[in-house]
C-alpha positions in Angstrom: 282.4 25.9 124.3 284.4 22.5 125.0 286.5 21.1 122.2 285.8 17.5 122.3 289.1 15.2 121.5 288.7 12.7 118.8 290.6 9.6 117.9 289.8 8.9 113.9 291.1 5.5 113.8 288.2 3.2 112.1 288.9 0.2 114.0 288.3 1.9 117.2 285.4 4.3 115.8 283.4 1.1 115.2 284.2 -0.5 118.7 283.0 2.6 120.3 280.3 2.5 118.7 279.4 -0.9 119.5 280.3 -0.9 122.9 277.7 1.0 125.1 275.0 -1.6 123.4 277.6 -4.9 123.5 278.6 -4.2 127.2 274.7 -3.7 128.5 273.5 -7.7 127.0 277.2 -9.1 127.9 276.8 -12.7 129.2 273.5 -13.0 128.1 273.5 -16.6 126.8 276.9 -18.3 127.9 275.7 -22.2 128.7 273.5 -21.6 125.2 276.5 -20.8 123.1 278.6 -23.5 124.6 278.4 -26.5 127.6 281.9 -27.7 127.9 283.7 -25.7 130.5 285.6 -22.9 129.5 286.2 -19.4 129.5 284.4 -16.6 127.8 284.5 -12.4 127.1 284.3 -10.0 125.0 285.4 -6.5 123.9 285.2 -4.0 127.3 283.3 -1.3 127.8 285.4 2.2 126.3 284.8 5.5 126.2 286.6 8.6 125.9 285.6 12.0 125.9 286.0 16.0 126.1 288.9 18.1 126.1 292.1 18.8 128.5 291.0 19.3 132.2 287.4 18.4 130.9 287.9 14.4 130.2 285.4 11.7 131.1 287.0 8.4 130.6 285.3 4.6 130.8 286.6 1.2 130.4 286.0 -1.9 131.9 287.1 -6.0 130.6 285.6 -8.4 131.8 285.3 -12.3 131.8 283.4 -15.3 132.8 283.4 -19.2 133.1 281.9 -22.3 132.5 281.1 -24.1 135.4 279.7 -27.3 133.9 276.7 -27.0 130.4 274.4 -25.7 132.7 275.9 -23.6 135.1 277.9 -20.1 134.3 279.4 -16.8 136.6 280.9 -13.3 135.2 282.9 -11.1 136.8 282.7 -7.2 135.0 285.2 -4.7 136.7 284.8 -1.0 134.9 286.5 1.9 135.9 285.0 5.1 135.4 286.3 8.9 136.1 285.1 12.3 135.0 287.5 15.4 135.5 284.6 18.1 135.4 283.1 16.8 138.0 285.7 15.6 139.5 285.5 11.9 140.7 286.2 8.6 139.9 284.6 4.9 141.1 284.7 1.6 140.3 281.5 -0.5 139.3 281.9 -3.9 139.9 279.1 -6.3 138.1 278.6 -10.4 139.6 276.5 -12.3 137.3 274.9 -16.2 137.4 273.3 -18.3 134.6 271.6 -21.2 134.7 270.8 -22.8 131.1 268.1 -26.1 131.0 268.6 -28.2 127.8 265.9 -30.1 125.7 266.5 -32.2 122.4 264.7 -28.7 120.1 264.8 -25.9 123.0 267.0 -24.0 125.8 265.6 -21.8 128.7 268.2 -19.4 130.2 267.6 -17.6 133.6 270.1 -15.2 134.7 270.3 -12.8 137.7 272.7 -10.0 137.7 274.0 -7.7 140.8 276.1 -4.2 140.0 277.5 -1.7 142.7 279.5 1.0 141.9 282.0 1.9 144.7 283.3 5.4 144.9 287.3 6.1 144.7 287.4 9.8 145.3 284.5 12.5 145.4 283.9 15.9 145.5 282.3 18.0 148.1 279.5 18.0 145.8 279.8 14.6 144.6 279.0 11.3 145.8 278.0 9.5 142.8 275.8 6.4 144.3 274.2 3.2 141.9 273.4 -0.4 142.9 271.1 -2.3 140.6 269.8 -6.2 140.5 268.1 -7.5 137.0 267.1 -10.7 136.4 265.9 -12.0 133.1 264.6 -15.0 131.5 264.8 -16.8 127.9 263.9 -18.8 125.1 265.8 -19.9 122.4 265.2 -22.6 119.4 268.9 -23.3 118.1 268.5 -24.1 114.0 271.9 -25.2 112.7 272.7 -23.9 109.3 275.8 -25.9 109.1 278.1 -27.9 111.2 279.5 -24.9 112.2 277.0 -22.0 112.0 273.7 -21.7 114.3 271.0 -19.4 114.3 269.8 -18.4 118.2 266.3 -16.6 117.9 265.4 -15.7 121.1 262.5 -14.0 123.1 261.9 -13.6 126.8 261.5 -11.2 129.8 263.7 -9.0 132.1 262.8 -6.9 135.3 265.4 -4.7 137.0 265.7 -2.4 140.4 268.4 0.2 141.3 269.2 3.2 142.6 271.4 5.5 139.8 272.3 8.8 140.8 275.0 10.3 138.9 275.8 14.0 138.0 274.7 14.9 134.1 277.9 13.8 132.6 278.4 13.5 129.0 277.1 9.5 128.2 275.0 9.2 131.5 276.2 5.4 131.3 277.8 2.7 133.7 277.5 -0.9 132.8 274.5 -2.9 134.6 272.5 0.3 136.2 269.2 1.7 135.7 267.3 3.8 137.6 263.7 3.0 139.8 262.3 -0.2 138.8 261.0 -1.2 135.0 260.3 -4.3 132.8 259.5 -5.9 129.8 259.7 -8.0 126.5 263.1 -8.7 124.6 263.7 -10.3 121.6 266.7 -11.0 118.7 268.7 -13.7 117.5 272.6 -14.5 117.9 274.9 -16.4 115.2 277.2 -19.2 116.8 280.3 -19.9 114.4 282.6 -22.4 115.5 286.0 -22.3 114.5 287.3 -24.6 115.9 286.1 -27.6 118.5 287.6 -25.0 121.4 287.1 -21.7 119.7 283.4 -20.5 119.6 282.3 -16.7 118.3 278.9 -15.5 119.0 277.2 -12.3 116.9 274.1 -10.8 117.4 271.3 -8.6 117.3 268.3 -8.0 119.2 265.8 -4.9 121.2 264.2 -4.5 124.1 261.8 -2.4 125.6 260.9 -1.2 128.9 257.4 -0.5 130.6 258.1 1.8 132.6 256.5 5.4 133.5 259.4 6.8 134.2 260.2 9.2 131.5 263.8 9.3 132.4 264.1 5.6 131.9 266.7 4.5 129.0 266.6 0.6 128.5 264.5 0.9 125.6 266.8 0.0 122.3 268.9 -2.0 120.3 271.0 -5.0 121.0 274.4 -6.1 120.2 276.8 -9.0 120.7 280.2 -9.7 120.2 281.4 -12.5 122.3 284.2 -15.1 122.7 284.1 -18.4 123.6 286.9 -20.8 124.6 
């Protein structure tokens, strides 16, 4: 039996519980959350599982930049290694978003491309992952106070990808899905302006993939934790 190693630090456990769902939906509404030029970021993807000689490790910081009130771009660089299957890779994601603003409504379109590059592989293992996805989402801002804004949203997503990975414990790489699927997504975000130059965004939602593939895993809860500078 493989003995799992666990770090019992409360803050780290909470972060790890959120990270997988957060990173699946980062860069969702940058120029919705803040319109001035500036940097945005959030929690990196992070996971450690397994024991000695069987460790699986994933970490991936990400950062983006708002070019103006409409256009933003983001880069995500994620490292993944697995000792059981003896391979490691770098997963690179690029996202471009465009937001249209009206006095009472905002509409955002987003295009996202992810590709995994093998760093080392064994004779039996050569992972492949390439995914292109698109999102269109409408936001209806509701000002609760001069510092807090609710942003209920609804929209559609679609993705097409090829993901060939060994059966690792998490079976997860940010931005990747296998095959084709589309469906609705809805939820709400809360924008909190601590200072004129710093905004913190929290949110929750749900996405449903309409596909006949039994191994599809996109359905589920969406969580957001983001810092806008």
